[in-house]
N, C-alpha and C positions, 0 to 999 in steps of 0.2 A: 668889724673887719671882714673884708670881702673873701669869699670862699674861692680858692684857687680853681680855675677852669681846667677840667680834665680833657684830654684828647679822647675822642670817641673811636671805639673799635666795635665792628660787627662780629657777632659770633653766630654761626649756624650749626645747629646740632640736631640730631634725630637718630632713630635707630638704623641699623645697617639696611642697605637697600631702599631707603626712603627718598632718596633723591637729593642728598646733600651736595654732591659734586657738581650736578647740573645747576642747581640754585646758585651755589657759590659763583660758578662761572657767569651766570646771567647777572648777578648784582655786580660782580667785579667789572663787567663790561658797562653797565649802566652808570655806576658810581666811580669809575676810574680806580679800581682797587687791585691789590695783590693779595694772593691767598696764602695762609699759614696753616698747614695740616695739623689737626689734633687727633692724629691716629697712631696708636702705639706700635702698629705693624707696618705702616707706611714708612717709618724711619728706616726701614732695612732695605739695603740694596739687594737686587736680584729676585725680590718677592713683589712681583707686579700684579699677577692675575689674581691670586688668592686674597690680596689686599685691597683690591679694586682701586688701584691708583688711577688719578687722571691720566689719559693718554698722553704720549709725547707731543702730539698735536695740541691738545688742550694746554699743556704746560708751556708750549711755545707761544701760544696765543695770549695767555694770562700768566704772569710770573708766579711761581709756586715756591713755598719755603718748607724747610723741615720734612722733606721727602728724600729718600736715598742719602741719609747722613751717617749710617752706621752699617758696619759688616754684621753679618748675623751672630757671630760669636761674641760681639761686644755687649757689655752691660750698659744699659741706659735707664735711668731712673726718672720719676716724676719730677724730682728736684732738678735734674738736667733739662728736662723739657721746659719747666717754667722759666729757668734762667734764659734759655736759648729762645724761648717764645717771646719774652719781654724785650729781649735784644732786637729780634726781627720787627717787632712793633715799631721800635724806635727807628730802625732803619728805613722802614717803609714811610713812617710819618716825615722823616727828614727828606724824603724825595717828593713830598707833597701828595703821597697816594694815600689811599684808605686801606688800613689793615682789615682783612676779613679772615677769621678763624673759622675753619671748616673741619668737623670731625665728630667722632662718636665715641671717643675713649673718656669715660665719665671722670676718671681720676685726673686726667690732663685738664679737662675742662674746668673742674672744680678748682684745680690749683690755680688756674689763670683767673677765672672769674671771681672767685672768692679770696684770692691772694693768700692761698694755704702758707702757713709759716712752717719751717722744719727746724726743730730743735737740734737734730742731727741729720745730716745730708741724706741718709738713705733709709733710716729706721721705718719710717711710715710706708715708703715704697715696699720695703721687703716684707713687712707685716701684711699688707694688703695684697700683694702678688701672690704670697703663699697661701693666704686664706682663699683668694679668688681661685686659684688653682684647685685646692682641695674641695671647695664648694662645687666647682665644675664636676669633678670626679664623683662626689656624692650625688649630685643631680642626675648625673648619667646612670648611677646605679639605681636611682629612684625610677628612672624610665624603664629600665630593663628588669628590675627584680621587685619593685614595688615598695610601698611605705612600711610594711611589716619588716621587711629585710633591713632597711637602713635603721629602723628602730631597734632591731636586735643588734646591730653593730654599736649603737648607742649604749644599750645595756652592757655590753662586754667592755666598752672604752670609758665610759663614765657613768657608772650605775647610779650615783647619786642625782646626776642631771636627769637620767631617764625616769626616775621615780617622780620627778617634779613635772614631767611633760607627758601629755596623753600621746598615744600612738598616732592618732588622726590630725594632731597639730604639726603637720608636715613641715611648716615653715621653722617652727621652733626646733624641731628635731634636727633639721638640716643645720641650723646655726650652732646648736649645741655640739653636734658631731664635728663640724668644722673647727670650733674652738678646741675640742679634745684633741684632734688630729694635728692642729697646727702648734700645740704645746704652749698655748698662751690662754690667759684668763680674759673674759669678756672686757674687763676694764683696762686691759693693758694698752691698746691702741688709743683709748679715751684719755689715758693719763699722758700719753705723748703729745696727742693733738686731736681735738674734736674736728673731724673732717668737715663738718658743716658749720663751723664757726665762721661767720663772714666777717673778714678783716677788711679795712679800708684799703683800697688799692689805687695804683696811679692812673687808671683808665676808667672811663665811662662805658661800660659794655651794653650795646644794643643786641639783645638776645633773640634769635629767631628759631623757633622750635618746629621742626617739620613733624606733624602728627597726621597720619593717615589711617583710614579704618584698618583694623586688625587683619581682617580677611584679605584686602587689597595688599597689605605689607606682606603677608604670607606668600601670596601669588608672586609678588615681586621678588621675593627671597628665592622661590622655587625656580623662577625664570633666570635669575642671577647665577644660581649654581649650574643650571644647564648651559648657560653661556661660558661659564667658566671652563666647564668640560670641554667645550668645542675650542676655546682659545688656549688650551694646554695646561691647565692647572695641575695635571697629572705629573707633568714634567717637573714643575716647581715642588710638588710633594716628594718626588723621588730624589730631587736635590737636597731638600731639608733632611729626608731621612738618611741619606748616604753620608751626611756631615757628621753623624754619630755624636750629636750634641748632648750635653748633660740634661738630665730630665728636667731641671730647673729653667732651662733656657726658654725665653719667651716665644721665639719662633717654633720650637718643638711643641709648645702647647697651644699654638694658635689655631683657631677654628679655621678650617679650610686645608689643613695639611695633615695633621695627625689622624683624621677620619679615614684617610686612604692608605695609612701604613699597612693594615691587615690585608687590604686588597694587593698591595704591592708585594707582599709575602705570600700571596695565594692562599690566604686563610678567609677571604670573603669574596664575594662577586662584586663586580663594579656597581651593579645595581644596589646592592646593600650598603656599599660605602656612600653612593650618592644620597640615598634615604637617610643614612646616618648624619651626613653633613647638613642636609636641609632641615632635619629636626634640631640639631645642635645650633644652627644659626637663628632658627625660630626662638630657641630658649635664650640664646644670647640677646636677641632683640627685646625679649621680655625684661631682661635685667637691665638693659639700657634704658627702657621707658621708665622703670623705677627710679634710677639715678636721675633722669632728666625732669622728672616731676619735682624733685627736690631742688633742682637748679633754678626752676621758674623761668619765665619768658616775657618778652615785651610784645612778640608776635608769635601767635600759634597758627600755622598755615598748612594746608594740603596741597602738596606739590601738584596734585592732578586738578586742582580748582584754584589756581593761582590768579588773583585779580591784578590787573594792570596798575591799580592805584598803590599797590604795596611798594612800588619803587619811590613814588612820591611821598608816601608816608615815611618811609626810611630817611629819604632825603630831608624832609622837615625835621625829623629827629636829630640828624647829623648837625644841622645848623641852628637849632633852636635850643635854648635851655629847657632842661627837662626837670 
């Protein structure tokens, strides 16, 4: 029995500031494609600078999807994203265009590429968003107060777990403290769904991972933050803060905004806020890289050393059996 031929979809992913947007635009022009964003912050209206959206000119040149689809106070889950993304893929294919997914939100990418199943619409999203938020808070404490301090917190909040983990095993300390603070057990999310179980899906994804040297990436991050300051990110941060959103709101927790709240309240200097944002962004990039290694890739490229034959190789993969 012949295996059903699946439509091919390109996915471009990499850490923040690695050059995903520019590569997506170049490939879309070369291969007659349309872009679907896989960024959990670009879905929100009025958050343009801090989320590094493609410019209005770029969006006019190449059609973009799943950008500016929600108000900031709206709830939007990975379940919602998967459903909308698959719908957009079909729309683009129906026009004879190539769908190109571009983004850096690991959970979104995993949901699409590995066809994550959802036993209940929002359970997995809620668990992972809550744990990610708590983990970010703990990592910030690690940066400011050190490993002994976070270990002392674990001793207070889960004494049994602390007895089994050495204070120098920072990764396990963070994980155990995250579990303790989220009110769940390690196996809870596993029982609901194994996030890395690969389910057979409706599309054949050609995965392109942008991997650039860490030092170069950090320099790009620093430069991006400086550009964001010039372009008006402080006004966006004030806008978010003045909305008085609940602490669980995704926009309130987003890197790029909360780092300026103390400056806005005159509790820090602008220089301190900028340094904090650069450090938080570098930490986020590290976490992204960990996710992306699990996703795997068909192409691993350095945006600063892009060979012209990359387009022909991708074109070949689009039209040949793999």
